[in-house]
C-alpha positions, 0 to 999 in steps of 0.5 A: 784098905785105901785106894791107890789112885792113878791120875793123869801124869802130865797136863798142859793148861792154857789158851793156845796149848793145842800148838804144843801138841807137836812137841808132846808127840815128838817125844813119843814118835819112833823111827819104826814107821808106826802111825799116830792116830787122831780120833776127832769129833766130826763136828770139828771137821771143818774147823781151821785148827784141825788143819794145824794139827801135827799130822805126818804122812803115815798118821791116821785121822778118823772123824768119829761120830758123837751123835750117840752115846759111845757104844762097845761095838763102835769101839770094836769097829774103830779098833779094827780100823786102826789095826787094818791101817798099819801092822804096827801099833800106833806110837800114840792115840789122841782123842779130841772132842767132848766126853764121847770122843775122849771115852772112845779114844781111851777105849780104843787105846785099851782094845789095841792091846787087850783081846776080845770086845770092849764089852768084855771089859765093862766093869771094875779092874778087868783090863789086864794090859796097858793101852797105847799111849793116849792124849786127851784134848777136850773141846767141851767142859764138864764130863771129867773124861779127860781125868777119869779112870773110866770110859763109859760105854753102852754095851749089849746088856748095860751101860757101864764104864771100863774102870781101870788104872789103865784107862786114864790118859797119859797126857791132857791138853786143856785149851779153852780156845777149843770150847769157845764156840760150843752151843749154849744148851750143850755147854750148859748140859755138859757143865752140869755134869761137873756140878752133879759129880760134885753134888753126888760126891759131897752127899755120898757115904764114900766122901773123904777130905781128899774128894771134898776139896775137889768137889767143893771147888768144882761147884764153886766154879760152876756157881761163878759161871752160871749164877755170876756175871762173867765174860765168856772167855773167863767162864770157859777157863773156869768150866775147864777147871771145874770139869777137871776137879769134878772128875777128880772128886769122883775118882776118890769117891763115887757118883750116886743116884743121878748117874745111876738113873741116867744110865738107865735112861741112856740105855733104853732111850739113847738120851745123851749123858749131859741131858739125861743127868739134867732131866734126872737131877731135876726130879731127885730133890729128896736126895740132893735138896740144896743142890737141886734147888740151886741147879733149878736156879741155874736152869731158870737164869739161863732159860735152858729147856729141860726135856719133859715126859721122857718116860710117859709113853714107855711100856712096862718092859722098857721101864723094867729094863731101865730099872734093871740097868740102874740097879745093876750099878751097886757102887753108885747106890752104895755111895748114895744110900749106904750098904743097905741101899737095896732095902731103900731103893727097891725096883718099885721105888726106882720105877716111880722115880722114872715115871716122874721124868 
């Protein structure tokens, strides 16, 4: 049976698109006094564009911390704060920031209409009710969170997304002006998520022509940016498109070895997703030989510092926990290695991969 893919139904792309947010919201606002909730990465709190947002008196702005990977307990805290603010459900919820902030926005939207904790929904197709109407506005390019059907969260026992047809945004605004001042290293680490999404999709056993088209173009755009000579203004727009296409490529296929191992790093060490992916990808040439060699060219050309020896001082218990988290992600390993992946990726082999990092 083929996947019935739900994608973001409405998209505005172009510099200055943020100015159209008011028009988008005008179609969602009701006369009931319900608020619109803005979740904004706190790194942007003093940015001039924040003061131009179409905020009304009864709206709620929350500047969220993206210092750490998004956690289920933080989603629960934010959900409680929104509920305490008004006895009415919001007319809309907007996430403005990088992948962490957009994942938080998607998760809070779902938890406002579904009972329990966000941790209860980590997995595939566990969400029962649609969330609040939600809008994603990325200020980094790479994670694909603006288009994906998952919100990746670290819970009490694992790092795993809320994967469902109710998770994607209802509207996204892609404005390259918002990514212009991203720190150089962070820009690279985040963009490489797009490149790695495409590599894992293209080399996986779940690949199909639909996913292939998105993945190949996403990688081509990353190559233009990091192996070519482009002005930053053009490069930022290309990376936004690469992020979007990379997210679509895995929506109809799956990620693989790098993401599975990166989730283990993040769960035990708190390693940021983009950084963790780069650390892992550099060590798994045996699975993605051509892509890893090209990735290393990009790292060298842009003089990007990759953390080393992250696992050198780990205890056996910590390594075991990393292995447990990584090997719990069956669909990722099946895409990478096929249905007999458990015979190929034993706990001992997984532990040895971590020891390289």
